[in-house]
C-alpha positions in Angstrom: -19.1 40.3 73.0 -17.3 37.7 70.9 -20.0 37.8 68.3 -19.8 41.6 68.1 -16.1 41.5 67.6 -16.5 38.8 64.8 -19.1 41.0 63.1 -16.8 44.0 63.2 -13.9 42.1 61.8 -16.0 40.8 59.0 -17.3 44.4 58.2 -13.7 45.7 58.3 -12.6 43.0 55.9 -15.5 43.6 53.5 -14.8 47.3 53.4 -11.1 46.6 52.7 -12.0 44.2 49.9 -14.3 46.8 48.4 -11.7 49.5 48.6 -9.2 47.2 46.9 -11.5 46.2 44.2 -12.3 50.0 43.5 -8.5 50.7 43.5 -7.9 47.9 41.0 -10.8 49.0 38.8 -9.5 52.6 38.6 -5.9 51.5 37.8 -7.2 49.3 34.9 -9.6 51.9 33.6 -6.9 54.6 33.6 -4.5 52.3 31.8 -7.2 51.5 29.1 -7.9 55.3 28.8 -4.2 56.1 28.4 -4.0 53.6 25.6 -6.9 55.2 23.8 -9.3 52.4 24.7 -12.0 54.7 26.1 -14.8 52.2 25.3 -13.0 49.6 27.4 -12.3 52.1 30.1 -16.0 53.0 30.3 -16.9 49.3 30.4 -14.6 48.6 33.2 -15.9 51.5 35.3 -19.6 50.7 34.4 -19.2 47.1 35.8 -18.0 48.6 39.2 -19.8 50.2 42.1 -21.6 53.2 40.5 -22.2 54.7 44.0 -18.5 55.1 44.5 -17.5 58.9 44.1 -14.1 58.0 42.5 -15.7 55.6 40.0 -18.2 58.3 39.0 -15.5 61.1 38.6 -13.2 58.8 36.7 -15.9 57.6 34.3 -17.0 61.2 33.7 -13.4 62.0 32.5 -13.6 59.0 30.1 -16.8 60.3 28.8 -15.5 63.8 28.3 -12.6 62.4 26.3 -15.0 60.5 24.2 -17.1 63.8 23.6 -20.1 62.1 25.3 -20.9 65.1 27.5 -24.4 64.1 28.4 -23.2 60.8 30.1 -20.5 62.7 31.8 -23.0 65.3 33.1 -25.1 62.4 34.5 -22.2 61.0 36.4 -21.1 64.4 37.7 -24.6 65.2 38.9 -24.6 61.8 40.7 -21.2 62.7 42.2 -22.7 66.0 43.5 -25.6 64.1 45.0 -23.1 61.9 47.0 -20.8 64.8 48.0 -22.0 68.3 47.1 -19.4 70.2 45.0 -17.5 67.1 43.9 -18.7 67.2 40.3 -18.9 71.0 40.0 -15.5 71.6 38.5 -16.1 68.8 35.9 -19.5 70.2 35.1 -18.0 73.8 34.6 -15.4 72.3 32.2 -18.1 70.5 30.1 -20.3 73.5 29.8 -17.3 75.5 28.8 -16.5 73.0 26.1 -20.3 73.4 25.1 -19.7 77.1 25.1 -22.5 77.6 27.6 -20.5 80.2 29.6 -23.3 81.2 32.1 -23.8 77.5 33.2 -20.1 76.9 33.3 -19.6 79.9 35.7 -22.5 78.8 37.8 -20.8 75.5 38.5 -17.3 77.0 38.8 -18.8 79.3 41.5 -20.3 76.3 43.3 -16.9 74.5 43.1 -15.1 77.5 44.8 -17.8 77.4 47.7 -17.2 73.6 48.3 -14.6 71.6 50.0 -13.4 70.6 46.4 -12.3 74.2 45.7 -9.6 74.6 43.0 -6.7 77.0 43.0 -6.6 80.0 40.7 -3.7 78.3 38.9 -5.7 75.2 38.3 -8.5 77.1 36.7 -6.3 79.3 34.6 -4.4 76.3 33.3 -7.6 74.3 32.4 -7.8 74.1 28.6 -11.6 73.8 28.5 -12.0 77.4 29.6 -10.1 78.7 26.5 -13.4 78.5 24.6 -15.3 81.0 26.9 -12.4 83.2 28.1 -13.7 86.1 25.9 -17.2 85.9 27.1 -18.9 88.5 29.2 -19.8 85.8 31.8 -16.0 84.9 32.2 -15.0 88.4 32.5 -17.7 89.2 35.0 -16.8 86.1 37.1 -13.3 87.5 37.6 -14.4 91.1 38.5 -15.0 90.0 42.1 -12.0 88.7 44.1 -12.3 84.8 44.3 -9.1 84.2 46.1 -7.6 85.8 49.2 -4.2 87.4 49.3 -3.1 84.4 51.4 -4.1 82.0 48.6 -2.6 84.3 46.0 0.8 84.4 47.8 0.9 80.6 48.0 0.2 80.5 44.2 3.0 82.9 43.6 5.5 80.7 45.5 4.4 77.8 43.4 4.9 79.7 40.2 8.2 81.1 41.1 9.5 77.7 42.2 8.3 76.0 39.1 10.0 78.8 37.0 13.2 78.5 39.0 13.0 81.9 40.4 14.4 81.1 43.8 14.9 84.6 45.1 11.3 85.8 44.3 10.0 82.5 45.8 12.0 83.0 49.0 10.8 86.7 49.3 7.1 85.7 49.1 7.6 82.7 51.3 9.2 84.9 54.0 6.2 87.4 53.8 3.8 84.5 54.4 5.8 83.4 57.4 5.6 86.9 58.9 2.0 87.6 58.1 0.6 84.1 58.5 2.9 82.3 61.0 2.3 78.7 61.6 -0.3 78.2 59.0 -0.4 75.3 56.6 0.1 77.6 53.6 3.3 79.2 55.1 4.7 75.8 56.0 4.0 74.5 52.5 5.6 77.6 50.9 8.7 77.3 53.1 9.1 73.5 52.1 8.7 74.3 48.4 11.4 77.0 48.7 13.8 74.6 50.5 13.2 72.0 47.8 13.9 74.5 45.0 17.0 75.6 46.7 18.2 71.9 47.2 18.1 72.4 51.0 17.0 68.8 51.6 17.5 68.6 55.3 15.3 71.7 55.7 12.7 70.3 53.2 12.5 67.0 54.9 11.9 68.6 58.3 9.3 70.8 57.0 7.5 68.2 54.9 7.6 65.6 57.8 5.9 68.1 59.9 3.2 68.8 57.4 2.6 65.0 56.8 2.3 64.6 60.6 -0.3 67.4 60.7 -2.2 66.4 57.6 -1.7 62.6 57.3 -2.7 61.2 53.9 -2.3 64.5 52.1 -1.2 63.3 48.6 0.7 66.6 47.6 2.8 66.6 50.9 3.5 62.8 50.6 4.7 63.1 47.0 7.0 66.1 47.9 8.3 64.2 50.9 9.0 61.1 48.9 10.8 63.3 46.2 12.8 64.9 48.9 13.9 61.6 50.4 15.0 60.3 47.1 16.9 63.4 46.2 18.7 63.3 49.5 19.7 59.7 49.0 17.2 58.2 51.4 15.7 55.5 49.2 14.5 53.4 52.1 12.5 56.3 53.6 11.2 57.2 50.1 9.9 53.7 49.6 7.9 53.9 52.9 6.4 57.2 51.7 5.5 55.8 48.3 4.0 52.8 50.1 1.9 55.3 52.2 0.5 56.8 49.0 -0.4 53.4 47.5 -1.9 52.3 50.7 -4.0 55.4 50.9 -5.7 54.5 47.7 -4.1 57.0 45.4 -4.8 55.3 42.0 -1.6 56.1 40.2 0.1 53.1 38.8 3.3 55.1 38.4 3.7 55.0 42.1 4.7 51.4 41.7 7.6 52.5 39.3 8.7 55.0 41.9 8.7 52.5 44.7 10.4 49.9 42.6 13.2 52.3 41.9 13.7 52.8 45.5 13.7 49.1 46.2 16.3 48.6 43.5 18.6 51.1 45.4 18.1 49.4 48.7 18.8 46.0 47.2 15.3 44.6 47.7 15.1 43.1 44.1 12.2 40.9 44.7 9.9 43.7 46.0 11.2 45.8 43.1 10.4 43.1 40.5 6.9 42.6 42.0 6.1 46.4 41.6 7.5 46.8 38.1 5.6 43.8 36.9 2.4 45.1 38.3 2.9 48.3 36.5 3.9 46.5 33.2 0.7 44.5 33.4 -1.2 47.7 33.0 1.3 49.6 30.7 3.3 46.9 28.8 5.0 49.1 26.4 6.2 51.9 28.8 9.8 52.6 28.0 10.8 53.9 31.5 9.3 50.8 33.2 10.9 48.3 30.8 14.2 50.0 31.3 13.9 49.7 35.1 12.8 46.2 34.8 16.0 45.3 33.0 18.0 47.0 35.6 16.2 45.0 38.4 16.9 41.8 36.6 20.5 42.6 36.1 20.8 43.6 39.8 19.2 40.2 40.7 21.9 38.5 38.6 19.7 37.5 35.6 21.6 39.2 32.8 19.8 37.2 30.1 16.4 38.4 31.4 17.7 41.9 31.4 18.8 41.7 27.8 15.4 40.2 26.8 13.7 43.2 28.4 15.9 45.7 26.8 15.4 44.0 23.5 11.6 44.3 23.9 12.1 48.0 24.7 14.2 48.4 21.5 11.5 46.8 19.4 8.9 49.2 20.8 11.2 52.4 20.8 13.8 51.8 17.9 14.6 55.6 17.9 15.5 55.9 21.5 19.3 56.0 21.9 19.0 55.0 25.7 17.4 51.8 24.7 20.5 50.8 22.7 22.7 52.0 25.5 20.8 49.9 28.0 21.2 46.7 26.0 24.9 47.6 25.2 25.5 48.0 29.0 24.0 44.5 29.6 26.2 43.0 26.9 29.2 44.9 28.2 28.6 43.3 31.7 28.4 39.8 30.1 31.6 40.6 28.1 29.7 40.1 24.9 32.0 42.7 23.4 31.0 42.7 19.8 27.4 42.8 20.6 28.1 45.6 23.1 30.0 47.6 20.5 27.2 47.3 18.0 24.7 48.6 20.3 26.8 51.6 21.4 27.3 52.4 17.7 23.6 52.6 17.2 23.2 54.7 20.3 25.9 57.0 19.2 24.4 57.3 15.6 21.3 58.6 17.2 22.9 60.7 20.0 26.6 61.3 19.5 27.1 63.3 22.7 27.2 60.5 25.1 30.8 60.3 26.4 30.2 57.2 28.6 28.9 55.3 25.5 32.0 56.3 23.6 34.2 55.0 26.4 32.5 51.7 26.7 32.4 51.2 22.9 36.1 51.8 22.9 36.6 49.2 25.8 34.5 46.8 23.8 36.5 47.2 20.6 39.8 46.9 22.4 38.6 43.5 23.5 37.7 42.5 20.0 41.2 43.5 18.8 40.2 46.8 17.0 42.7 49.0 18.7 42.7 51.9 16.1 38.9 52.2 16.2 38.9 52.0 20.0 41.5 54.8 20.3 39.3 57.0 18.2 36.5 56.3 20.5 38.6 57.0 23.7 39.6 60.5 22.1 35.9 61.2 21.6 35.0 60.2 25.2 37.8 62.5 26.5 36.7 65.3 24.2 33.2 65.1 25.7 34.5 65.3 29.3 34.9 61.6 30.3 38.2 61.8 32.2 38.4 58.0 32.6 39.2 57.8 28.8 42.6 59.4 29.5 43.7 56.2 31.3 42.7 54.0 28.3 44.4 56.5 25.8 47.6 56.2 28.0 47.5 52.5 28.2 46.5 51.7 24.6 47.1 54.6 22.2 50.4 56.3 23.0 53.3 55.0 20.9 
């Protein structure tokens, strides 16, 4: 019995290690591909386990971006051999790009009969099909109903919510609730309507129920994390982002999202680990560098924060927020002249920032430039920053 238990533990450990290796490979390949290094991305994926479905599908995307359709077709056929239907949507896209409409529609039909079925919205928004949308095969394909009234109604709710049409979304969602009570789709539609209407308590209840019924569902977990953050529950959101990461969703930006939550809950070490992991993959990402600076500032290392903001400025010299970020760090350090200079640069690029005008004025007051500071306070007040009135009253009225 003891030997069986040991073998089971060893097998479980091996599977976990393999899964982690695949996850890391996917993250590295996606980062290389995003940087335009498609040859490197293909190499990273080719050195991994080629019998892994996710590796095959990701490498096919790299080959498509390179225009190497034959290699992509080979990978997608291998994916279909592992799990029937998994490669068909990719194949339909490739044959559309090759303007082989009949073959494209054959694979799209296979996709819709498989567990990897795509929604009508996903198909219609796929750019590859633009090259065959006027073909007889494309028109013939859509003559027959491909999606049920139930599916079309869910798609309508998604569209209305994304377009900000709350009343229309609520009307279709209510109809779904009446005609398909208790179904996954009706619950999902109701949650979307709640989110769009900023009814976070309702959305959290609905999404928590969906996640409980469909654990590991990426869409529901993402929506739940977003609702938790929007409602101010950063601790809950960090747990949900962790669930997505631990489920193997190979999206490095999840680490940025979780780091932001850890920053809000005061867990700066965890936040720092997450943002560093992301920056190892995407070293020039402006959002991540900005968050890394905030994390260092919250941890009490203002010099490290300034260094990160400076790096961000070098990479994005036309972004006013980068100047504002470093100006804020100098402001906290009471380096008034340096803060004023950065706020000036930010305002040259984006003069509508009332808070930057106020902080620039405060910085100038502290360097003895009272007249210039008063001009800045008046600009801040004009832009709606009510705090500026106090500084005008204290420094600018004679």
